[in-house]
N, C-alpha and C positions, 0 to 999 in steps of 0.2 A: 766235485767231480774228481775221480781218481785218475792217475796217469794212464791206466790201462784202457780208459774209455776212448782214447784216441786211436785205437786199433780195431780192426775187424779181423778176427782170427789172428794169423801171423802177419797180415798185410799192414803196412804202415799207412795211416791216413795222413796225407801230406797237407801242409799249410797251403791255403789257396794262393797266398802271396808267394811263398817259397817255391812252388812248383813251376811258376812262370819263368822261362829261360831269360837270361840277360843277353840282349843283342849287342854285338861288338861292332861299332862303326869302323869305317876304313881308317887306317893309320893308328888303331888302338891295339896294343898287344898285351896279353895277360900271361904272366909267368907264375906257376903254382909250385911251391917247394914245401910240401907238407902242409902245415897250418898257415904258412906265410904266403900271401898273394901280392904280387907286384903288378900294378897296372900302369902302362906307359902310353902317352898319347901326345898330340901336338902341343898341348899346354903344359906338360910336365909329367912327373912320375909320383905315384902314391903307393904306399906299402902299408899293409895291415895284417895282423895275426888274427885268424878266425878260430872259434871254438864251436864244437858240436856239429860241424857240417863238413862235407867233402864236395869237391868240384869235378865236373866232367866237361872237358872241352870238346865241343862239336864244331861243325863247319859254321863259322860266323857267330857262334853263341856259346854260352856257358850255362850248364844246368847244375843247380845246387841240390845236394841230397843231404837229408838229416842222418846223423850217425846212430841215433836210437829212436825208438818209437814211443818215448814218454811225452808227457805234456810239455816239459821244458825243452825237449828235443824239437817239438813242433814249433815252439816259440823261437828257438835259435835258428830254425830253418828259414822262417820268414825274415827274421832280422838279418841273417847272413846274406840272403839274396838282395835285400834292399841296400845294405852297406856296400856290396859289390857293385850294384847298379849306380849308386852315388859316386863311387870311384870312377867308373867308366864315363859317366856324364861329366864329372869334374875335369878329367884330363882331355876330354874332347870338346866340350862346350864351355865349361866353367860355371861358376855360380856368382850371383850378384845380389847384394842387399843395399837398399837406398834409405837414407835417413834425412830428415829436415830439422834444422835448428830454428825454433820460432821464439821470438821475443825481442823487444826493443833493445838495441845495443848488443844483441847476441851475435857472435860471428865465429867462424872457424878458419883456421889457417893450417896448411900442411907444411911441416918442417921435417924434411928427410923422411924417416920411417916413424914419425910421430905426428899426432894431431894436437894443435894448440887451440883450446876452446875458451872463449869468453862467454860464460853462460850465467851471468848474474851474481857470481860470487865476488868476494873482495880481491881475489887473485885468479889468474888464468889457470886452467886445468890442462895438464898434458896427458895424452893417452898414447902409449906406445903400441904400435900395430904389431900383432903377432907375426911370426915368420910365415911366409906364404900368403899373406893378405896384402893386397895393394889398395891404394886409396886415391880418389880424385875429389877435389873440392870445387864446386861451381857456385859463383856469386857469393861466396863467403857463408852460405847458409845450407847448401845442399851437399851431402856426403854420399859418395858411391864407393862401396867396398866390394872387391872382387877377389875370388880365390878358387883354387881347384878343389879344396877340401871343404865340403859343406858343413861339417861339424865345427871346424875351427872358425869358419866365417860366421856361422850362426851365433857362436859364443862371443865373438868379437863385437858383433852388432848389438847383442843383448847387453854386454858390459858397457858399451858406449852409450846406449840409451839410458842405462841405469845411472849414469853420471848426473843426469838432470831429467828424470822422467816427467812427462807433461803433467802440469797441475790442472785440477778440474775446473777452475774458475775462468781463467783467461787462456788456458791451453799452452802457456809458455813452457818451453823445455825442448827435449830431443825426442822425436817420434819417428817411427817408420813412415816412409812415403806412402800415402793413401791409408794410413792408419786412422780409424775412427776413434776419436777421443770423446768420451761422454763428459759433457760439461754441466756443472751445477749452476743454478741461479744464485747470484750473489745476494747478500742482504741489502734491502732497500733502506737507505738511511732516512730518518725523519718520519717514518710511518709506524704507527702502532706504539709510539713511545708513551711513557707514563705522563699524565697530566700533573702539573704542580698545583 
């Protein structure tokens, strides 16, 4: 498909995601300075530089417009709208990711801005929390990460899980809460062996 197939005559065919306005909750303010957008709310402030889109502030909402009518422009339209919405939700409600540490002797301890994990290695593993990410540890095995930045939070949770991803036989390791881990059947010893 060519870039021009996203247009009808000279009219821009908008992204279905991008054309939906971003609603602004009470106590959330948005400042637009060229490509830079600053969103401030009860939980903090986020700033991001956008490309390929412009913003129009209306009463209680912001409408995102693409800068060109190409295929890439349509993609940036939807992306820009969702990134802005994530910022608004982040400073007004925040984001949360929860993980569980499963395994005999596995435990977690919060020390300042770092997590100390005993996850079956010969030594404890220390994980430094990124700036803007807060953590709570419950019962030594449940981790709750919170942040206003969805992108930073998601990367932190993925990196933490990657320290000891759940193995497929007993399920030991770090997993997201409510994550379904497919488990394999282990080998049954003493069956089907060769006869002497």
